[in-house]
N, C-alpha and C positions, 0 to 999 in steps of 0.2 A: 558134433559135441564141440568142435573147436569154433564154430560160429557163435554158439551159445556163449561160450567164455567171453568172447569179443563183445558180444551184446551187452552182457553184465559189466564189463570194463567200461564202456562207453557210458553206460546209464550212471555208474558211480562218479565218474569224471564229470558228467554233466551237473549232477547234484552238488559235487564240490565246489565247482566253478560259479553255480547260479545262487543268488541270494548272498553275496560276499560284501561284507562291511569292512571298510579301511578307516581307521581314524589316526591321524598324526599330528603331533605338535612340535615345531622346529623353531629354533631361533638363527637369525642369519649369520651368526658367529658365536663363538664360545667365549671370546674376551673382548672387553670393551673399556674404553677410556671415560671419564667422569663426565665428558660433554656429548658421548655418543648416545644415540637413541637405541633402545633395544627393540627390534622388530620381531614378533612373534607371529607365525604363520600357522593357522589351524586348518587342516583339509580333511573333510568327510566325503568318503566315495562310497556311493550305493550302487551295486551291480545287481539289478533286478526291479522290476517293476512293482513287486508286492512288497517293497521295503518302505516303510513309512518313519520318517524321523517325528518322534513324538515330543521331545523337548528341544529347547535351544541349547547352545554350549553353556555348560556350567563351568565357569573359570575357576581356576586356583586361587589362593590367596596372593593378591599382588599389592599388599599394603606396603612393601618395600620399593614400590615404584609409583611415580605419577602417571596416570594414564592421560597421554595428551592426543591420542586419536585412535579411531577404529572405523573399520569398513569391510563389507562382506560382498561377495557377489556368488551368483548360483549359475552352473551351466548344465545342460542336460543334451545327451547324444544318444545314438542307438549304434551299437557295435554292428557293423554289417556282417562280420564274419559269423557272430553267434546270435544275432537279432536280439540282443540284450539290451535292456534301458539302463544306461549309466548316468546317474545323477552326482554332480559333485559341487560341494558347497566349500568356498575358501573364505576365511575371515583373517584380517590382519589387525594387530593391536600394536601401537607404538607407545612404549614405556620409557620413561625419564627414571633413572635410578636414584634413590634417595641416600644410599650410603655404599661404601665400598667393600671389597671382599667377595667371597663366594656366596652366592644367593641361590637357593633352591626354588625351582618353578615347579610347582606340582602339577598333578593330572588334570586334564580337562575331561569332563563327563558327557555323555549324551546317551538318551535312550532311542532304540530303535526296534520296533516291533516287541516292546514290552522287556527287551533285554538291553543293559547297561554296558556301554564300551567306555573304556578309558585309555588315555595316552600313558606313556611311561613318563616320570619326573626325570629332571635333568637339572644340572648346574650351570649358571653362568658366573664368569669372573668379572668384577668390576675393578679396575686397577687403581683408580683415585676418583675422588669426587670433590667437585667444586662447591665449597660451602656458600650457598646463595639463597638468599631471603625471598620467600614467595611475594609475589606482587601484592597478595592480600594476607599479609603476615598477621595483621590486627584480627583476621577472623580465623585463627588457628592454622593459617598457613594450607588449607585443604579446600580452596574453591577454585574449581576449573571448568573453563568453557570448552565445549566440543562442537564443532560444525560437521555435521553429517550430511553427505551428498551421495544417495544411493545410485542414481543414474549419472554415471561421469564421462558417458559417451554419448554426445548429441551433435545435432547438425549446428551450424553457424546460424546464430539468431534464434535457435529452438530453445525453450527454457528448460531448466532442470530446478527441482525443488530442494532447497536447503533447509535443514533443521538445527536449530540451536539449542543445545541442552547445557545445564549447568549440574556440575558434580560436586559434593562435598560430603563428609562423614558426619558433619554436624547440620542437621536440617534446619536449624535457625538461620545458618548462613545463606541459605538459599532466597530467604526473603530480604536479604540486604543487598541483592544483585539489582541494580537500575542503570538507567541512561544507557541502553543498549545502541551501539552506532554500526549500522549495517556496512558492508566494504563498499569502498569507492575506488573505481580504477577506470582507465580509459577503454580498456577492451572489454568490459562488462557493463550491462545495465542491470541494476538491481531494483527489484519492485516488492514491497512487503505484502505478505499474505496477511498475518495478524500477529499481534504481540500479546495474545491472551496466554496467559500461564496455565500449564497443564496441572493435574494433580501430582504430588510428590510421590515418587515410585522410591519406597524405601531400599529395594534391592536392585541398584544399579551395578554397573561394572565395578568390580574390586570391592565388593560389599559397601559402596558408596550410595547414598542417596541422590536421585537424579530428579530434574524437572526441566520440561520443555519451555524455553523462554521464548521463542519466536519461530516463525516460518516465512520464508521469503523466496521469491523466484530470481534465478541467476539467467541472464541473457547474454551468452557470450557472442561478441559482434565481429570475431576475427578467428580462423582457422589454425588448427595446431594445438600445442599443448598450453592451455590457458591456466594460470595459477588464481585461485579466487583467495584474496588475502583475508586474514583473520576477522573475526568480529570482536569489537572492543566493548567493554561495560565497566561499570565501576562498582566497587564493593563499599558500601557507606555504613560506617559506624558513628557513635556520638563523638569521637574524636578524630577520626581518620576517614579520608575517602581515598581508595586505591584502584587503580586500573589494572584489569586483567584481559588478555587477549586469547581468543581461541586458535586452534590449529588452522593451517591453510589446507586447501583441497586443489589439487590438480586435475582439470578436465582435459579429455581427449576431444577435442572439437573437430568434427568432420568437415571437410569442404564441400560446399553444396555441389550437386552433380554438374556435368558439362551439359551444353545445349540450353542455357537460359535465354529466353526471349529479350529483345533489345529493351522491351518495357519494363523489365525486371530490375529492381533496385535493392530493397533489402526486406521486402515483406516476406515473412515465414509463418504460414499458419492457414486459416480458412477465411477468406473475406468477401464481402461484396460492396460494389460502388453504387450510388445512385446520385442524380443531381436534379434540383427542382427549383422552381421560383418561389421565393418567401415573400415577395411584394404582394400587398393586396391591391393596390392600384393598378390601373391598366398601363402596360410598359408603354413609355413615351421617349420618342427620340431626344437625344441630347438631355436626357433627365436619367438619375442614377436608380438603379434596381438592385435587389438583394437576390443572389443566386447562391445556393447551399451545396456544397459537394459533401455527401454523407458516405462515410466508410464505416461498415459494421463488420463484425466477426470476432475470431478468438485467434490470439497468437502474440506477435510482438507489436501488438497495436499502439502502444504508447510511443514506441521508438521508431516505426517505420516511416518512410518519406512517403506522404500523401500525394495522389495524382492532381497536378493543378490543372487549372482551366487554360486551355491552349489559346494562344494570340492569334487574333484575327483583325483583319482591317474592318470588320463589321461592327465591332464594340471595342472599348477602352475597359482593361481590367486593372484592378488595383490589389494591393496584397491583402490576403484574408485575415479574419480574425479566428484563430482556433479555438474550439471548445470541445471537451471530452468529457464523458463519464465512463470510466472502465472500472472493472473490479477483477478479483482474481477468478479464473475458471480451472477447468481439469487439464486443458492443454496450453495454457498461456493466460494472457490478459484479455478479458472479452469486454464489449461494450460497444460504444458508438463514438466516433470522432468527426465533428462537423468543421467544416472549412466555409465561412460565411464571407463570399465575395461582394464588393460593389463594383457593378458593371454599368457603364453608359453606352447605350447603343449609339452608333454614328448615322444611323439612317432609319428611315421608316420602312415598314414590310416585313417580310418574313426572313429572320436570321436564325442561324443555328449555333448554340453556344455548345462547344466541345470540350471533353476533358482529355488529358493526354492518356495514352494508352497505359494501362494497368495489369500486371500480372503478379502472381505470387507463388512461392513454394510449399507445397502440402506435405508435411513430414509424414504423414501416414501413407499417402499413396507413392511418396517419394518421386513426385512428379510436378513440373511447373504447370500452372494453369493461367492461360492468357484470357482475360474478360475484355480486352480491346477498350475503345473509348465509349463514353456514354454521351448521348447527344440531348440537349434539350432545345426544342423548337418553341421559338418566340415570335409573335406578331406584335411588332412595335407601329405605334400611331405617331402623326405628327401633331404639334399643339393645336393647329386649327382643327383637326379631326377630333381630337379629345373635347374641345370646345363644344364642337357642333354636335356631339353626342349626348351632351347634358341637357336636361330639361330645365324648365325656369325654376322650379323647387329647388334642383341641385344647386344651381348658381347662387339663389338666395342662401341656401345652406352654406355653401362655400364662403361667401361674403360674411355670414354671421361667424363662422368659424375663425376666419382671418381677424375678425373684430376681437373674438373673444382671446385670440392667441397673442394679440399685440396690446390690448388694453387690459391691464390686470389691477385691481385695488387692493390696498392693504386688509379690506374687510373680507373678501372673498376671492378665493381663487378661481377664476372664471375659465382657465383653460380645461378643467375637468368637465366642462358642459360642451365641448366638441361634439358637433353631430356627424356621425358617419354617414357615408354614401348610400342611400337607398334607391332601390329600383322602382318603388312605388311613392305615390303622393300621400303624405301624412300631414293632415292640418293640424294634428295634436302637437307634432314637432315645430312647426312653424309657430303656433301660438305660444309654445313653450319658450322658444327663443326671444319672442317679443316681450313676454312676461319677465324674463331673466334681466333683460336689457333695462326694462322699466324699474326692477327691482335694484339693480345695480346703480341706476341714477338716483333713486330715492336714498340708498344706503350710502352712497358718496355725500349726499348733502347733510344726512344725520352725521356722518364721521366727522366732516368739517365743523359742523355747530358743536359737537362734542369736544372736538380740539380746542375752540375758542374758549369755551367755558374751563376747560381744565386748564389753560393757560391764566385765566384770571385767577382761579383759585389758588394755583401754584405762587402767583405773585403775592396774594394776601397771607398765606400761611408762613410764619417764621422759619427760617433754615434751622435745621436739627445740627447741634455741634458735631462735629467730626472726630471719631475716635482714631486710635492709632492703626496703623496697617494690619498689625497681627489681630486686633479686636475686630476690625472689618471683615478680615478673612475668616476668623472663627464663626462671626454672625451669618456670613454667606454659606459657610460649611453647614451650619445648623440647618439653615433654610433648605439647602440642596439635599439634606440627609434623607435617604431612603430607608423605609423599613425593610430590611433585608429578610426578616421572618416571613414576610408574604412571599418572597422568592423561594424560601426554603420549602414552605408547604406547597407552592405551585410547582416545584420540582419534583417533591414526593409523589404527587399525583400522576404527573407525567411518566415517572419511572413505573408506577403501578400499572399504568395503561400501556407500557411498553411503546410510548410515542417518543422514541429516541431523537428523531430529528428537532422536534420541538424543544425537547430536553437541552440539547446544545445550543439551540438558538436562544433559549431563556437563559442559560448559563452565560452566554456572552453578553446579553443585556445585563444581566447582575455584574459581571466584571466591569462593564463599561459604567454603570451607575457608580460603583464604588469607587473607581478611579476619578470620576467627575468629582466625588466629594473633595478629593485631595487635589484637583485642577492637574491632573497628570493625564495626558492623551495617549501614551503608549505603554505598552507593558514594560518595556525596558525603563522607561523613566518612573513608572511606579514602582518597579524592583528596586531601582537606586534610592528613591523616597524611603521605601520600608528599610532598606539596609542602614540608612542614615538616622531615621527617627525611631525604628521598632526593633532594630537589632539584624545582624546578618543571618540568624537562624530561622526568622520569619521570613526574611526575603529569599532565602533558599528554598524554604518549603513552597514559597508562592511560585518560583521559577520550575520547581519540579512538578507541582500541580498543574502548570499551564502545558507542560510536555505531555503529562500523563493524560490530560484532557484531548490534545490532539490525537495521542495513539487511540484513546478509546473512541474518538469521533469518527476516525478513518477506519477503524477496525471492521472488516466485512461482517464478521460474526460478534455480535454483543450478548453477553452472558448477564442475567439479572444480578448474580452475585457481585460481578464487577462494578455494575453501575452503582449498587448498593454501596459497596465500599468506597467508590469515588464520590458519592452524595455524602457520606460521613465525614470524609475528609474535606470537602468544600464547606460544609456547615461548620466545622470545627475553625478552619483557616479564616473564613471571612467573617465568624463571630470575633476572633481576636483582632483582626484588621479595623473593623468598625467600633471597637470598644472607645 
């Protein structure tokens, strides 16, 4: 009987402890000064694997504060004593008080397994308040930027994704935020992912509407606590332009593990290296050849130190030309980086062109991977060997090509008729070269005859009276004037066909044509010209349009709605400029 009661008590104890939900809301202190930040901490603890959080945290009315930052972290452990799954979610909200006195902070609500849990409300006392105007006071004083970085613990040179959001009680204010400037600092490298604005969320924190403005990757290049500076933007209205700045975020950057190979420098991710000969001609001693070192992969690709071609007495190597094509990936920037070297072999025969050893750190495997050196075996020939290996037809073709390269008439660009080396004899190529030379000679004679006749006609025609400089410039502008409506129609077709590369190339051509009408070579000169002759408002619109075009052009994900809105702005602005 006694054992039976013990069994019942143990069963009741296990039922009481199993499936427990704890929800708390605390402030870091009870009394604050006017310049202090109120830090709220929300903790939700679920003891049991069958507990499911069905809703997010429903915050109380925080209209008496400015929300300047927020973040959350989730931890899951198993209690070894009871073998119970414990899930803990911690969220922190940083608030700036708007008024002094006693302010009540209400309850936080959350739904777990169809049951609503809430915290107890409490008061905080604000001793005094500094009366300061918001940086965006002309927009109702309620436009705030917030930078969110969920993964704040990364390795050195490992990326973390940052999301920039804007908050305001007035949805119209969200459309006035422009000119986003990403943070710049020596101990971080920042690369944009996209600047495409999301749909407006009307139910953001503190009953304020919110919108995602930008996403970017942050690569901390030193270990320790690294603070990411705030992102700045401007809030533009008809009469003012005000600057707003987001919160700062501190990252815990872990130092890379010990035991790195000697060839490791700063490559973090997953990469591969290859080397190849890009020259089409046979390698010849004492003649330059192009050798390319190709690095592909995903990680801190734009910022890592490329493996160089190792020095050797067999060849002379010069500084490379670096080209890259990278785009945002899931674990970093992915793509390809090419280092194009000019190498001059010092001797004929077999030579080995080697790269420096290369290794990288893989954050997923938490280990260093050494891929060693890459070797390109090249057989070079002396000049006599190259000449002996050529056939008679190849020598004739080389002589013709040299002639076409050095003799160029104003009538026809002959260098485009160069003949490539062929391994077979082609009579058609030889006859074509002879015909081209005869045609060029006849065209040259005709051109000289036409020049003499033109000189005689010019001497007999009376000179037209010269006008003023302004009249002459106006006449030239009218002759150079381009019908931009043709460009508008072509851009519309490119947009409908999703040919965005041609779209932006045509747009650059349109801008160049319009600037040529006013004899302005650069965008800066043209903007100054517009400000002087057509008003500062139109010049500012032109500058903002150029910046917006650059953002849309290099955005990895392009939306049809964004391109349509951009095209409408282009048609409106260039129509005003060309009046």
